[in-house]
N, C-alpha and C positions, 0 to 999 in steps of 0.2 A: 176198623179204619185201615185202609191200605197204607203201605209205607210212603208212597208218593203223596197221598193226601196228608199224612201225618207231617211230613217234611214241609209241605206247603203251609199248613197251619202254624208250625213252629217258626217258619221264616216270616210270616206275616206278624206273628206276635213279637218277634225281635225287632222288626221294622217299626211297629207302632210303639213299643216300649222305648226304643231309642229316640223317637220323635218326642215322646212325652218327657224324657229326661232332658232333651235339648231345650225344652220350654220351661224347665224348672231348675235353673242354675243361679247361684250367687244371691246376694242381697241387694235389692235395688229400692229406690224411693219413687213410688209411682207419680206423686204429684209434681215432681220436678223432671219427669221424663221429657226428652226432646220430642217435638212434634215434626221434626224434619231430620233427615240423615245428612243434610248439608249444613255444616257449621263453619262460620268464618273465624279465623284466628289471626291475631296481629301482635306485634311487639311494641311496647311502650318505650319510646326514645332509645332504640337499640344502639349499642356501641359497636363501631367497626371492629374493635379488638375481639368481640364476642362472636364474630360471624361463624367461625368453625363450630362453636358450641351450639349456636342456634341451629345449624344444619344437623348436628348430632341429635338434638331434641326432635327435630322434624323427622329425620330418618328413623329414629327409634319408634315414634308414634305411628308413622306410616307402615313400618314393618310389623307392627303388632295389631293395634285396634283397627286400623284402616284396612290392612291386608286381610284380616280375618272376618270382615263384615261388609255391610252395604254402606258404611259410614264414609262420608267425604269431608275432608277438612280443606278449606280453601283459604286463600290469602297468604298468610305467613309473612306479610310485609310490615312496614312501620305503621302504627295506628294513626288514623286520621281523626280529626275532630268530628264528633258526632257519628262516627262509624259504629255500626252494630257488630260487635265481635267479642270473642273471648280475648281479653286484653291481658297480655303477659308482661309482668314486671320482673326484671332481673336485678338483684342487689347482693352485695357481699355480706350484708347483715341479715338477709332474709332467711326465715325458716320456711322451707317449701310447703305450700298449702294451696288449696283451690276452692272456689265456689262449687257447689254440688249441682250437677245437671244443668237444666236450662236457666237456673238462676245466675249462671255465668254471664248471661247477657244483661242482667240487672245490676251486676257488680262491676265497679270500676276502681281498681283493677279487678280481674277475675281470677288470676293465678299469679303466684310468686315463685320464682326459681332462683337458684344460687349457683353460679358458675365457679365459685371458690369454696364449695361445700367442704372440701378436704381440709380447710382451715377453720371451720366452724366447730365450736365445742359441741360434743354429742355425736359428731360424725367422724370420729377418729379412724374408723374402719375404712374411710375413703382415701386416706393418705396413700399415695402411690397408685390409686385406682380411680382417679378423678373422672375420666371419661365413662367408666362403667357406672359410677354412682350417678352421674348426670343422666345417663341413659335410663337406669332403673327408676330414678326419682321422676323423670319425665313421664314414663309410662304409668307410674302410680298416680301422679297428679292428674294426668289426662283421664285416667280411669274414674276419678272422682268427678271431673268435669262432665264426663259422659253419663254419670248417674249412679255409679257404684259406691257403696260405703265400705268401711273396713270390715274384714271378716271377724276381727276380734270384738266388734261391736254387736255381734249376734248373741242372743241369750243362750244359745247352745254351745258357746265357745268353751272348749275343755278347760278344766281347772289348771292344768299344767301351763297352758298359754297365758291365762289370766295372771298366774303367780309370777310369770316372767316379765310382766309389763308394769310400768309405773301407772299411777292413777291418771296422769295427764295423757297417757297413750290409749285410753279407752274412753268412749263416749256413752255413758249410761243412759243419757237422754234418748239417743238413737235406739239403744238396746231395749228400752222400756216404752218406746213410742207406741201408742195404741193402734196406729195405722201402719206399723211396720209388718210386712209379710216376708217370711223366709221362703226363698225360691229353691233351695237345695239343702243338702247336708253341708256341714262345716267343711271348708276347703283349706287344708293345711298348706297347700302349695300355691295359693293365689298370690298374685302380685299385689293384692289389696290387703294382705295379711302381714302384720308386724311380726308374727311368730314364724314366718317362713324363713328358716335359717339358711336356705340354699339360694335365696334370691340374689344376694350381692355377688354371687359367683356365676350366675346364670349366663349362658350364651345369649346373644341377641335374639336367636330363634327360640330360646327356651324360657323367656321371661314370663310369658303367659302360660297358665296351667290349662288343661283341657276344659275345666269349668269356667275359667276366664273367657275362653273362646266361645263356649256355649252361651255365656251371659251376654257378651257383646252382640251375638247374633239374635238373641231374644230382643234386645233393645233396638238394633239397627238392621236386622235382616241378614241374609246370607251374602257372601261376596258377589258382586255383580248385580245385585238387586237394585231397582230404580227407586224404591220408596221404603219407608219404615214399615215393618209388619203391623197389620191392624189387629193387634192383640190388646186386651184390656189392660189398663195401667195396673201395675202390681205394687202394692205397698204405698207408702207416702212419707212425707216429712212435714212436720208441723212448723218447723222454723226454716223458712225458705232461704234465708240469708246466712245460714250456718256455713262456716268454713271448716274444711277438714284437711288434715295434712297426712 
């Protein structure tokens, strides 16, 4: 084989292997995959005093999941009666959580956020870093709404990670679901991983890991695409109204 032909074969192999890897990232739940890349978002009874934090959430999500895929999030206004939307509630007592995937349109509210999270027990690390925490939590919760589950809920989660978490930080039902399919190897640096120790210090452009980017493109296509990729649903969730945080 000539050197030119050898390099051509090697180049083609790298291209096809990269494409295959891009299609096999993260852990998703096929039965709750969105059937459209256009998702409406609204705020339930938004307070004028929270305007800057609402913008922070929107900007963080736009700069991550939206920027890296064919996803389009529309609306972002006050929720109207009967409006089909991902309905976000903000409360000082709320533990951040979200409905998974397209079940967000079946849940009212669909997502809970807290703009005083630095005062909530269990979030002591947010003291003095409120905006950073709001940003990271928003990207994490929107990841769930878009169809991604926690990395620590995978059956191949390393023992070291499992030992560092409490029982209520893991969902064994997801881990043992008969219809769950793993789409990649375990991702230590995912925004969806409670064991990601670097997440709370991540820059806005560094919140998503390379595998997070690949995952959102599997679900919603490449940036600039007009429609969701026509790939078969991967995995599933037996409990469609589960909430994950």
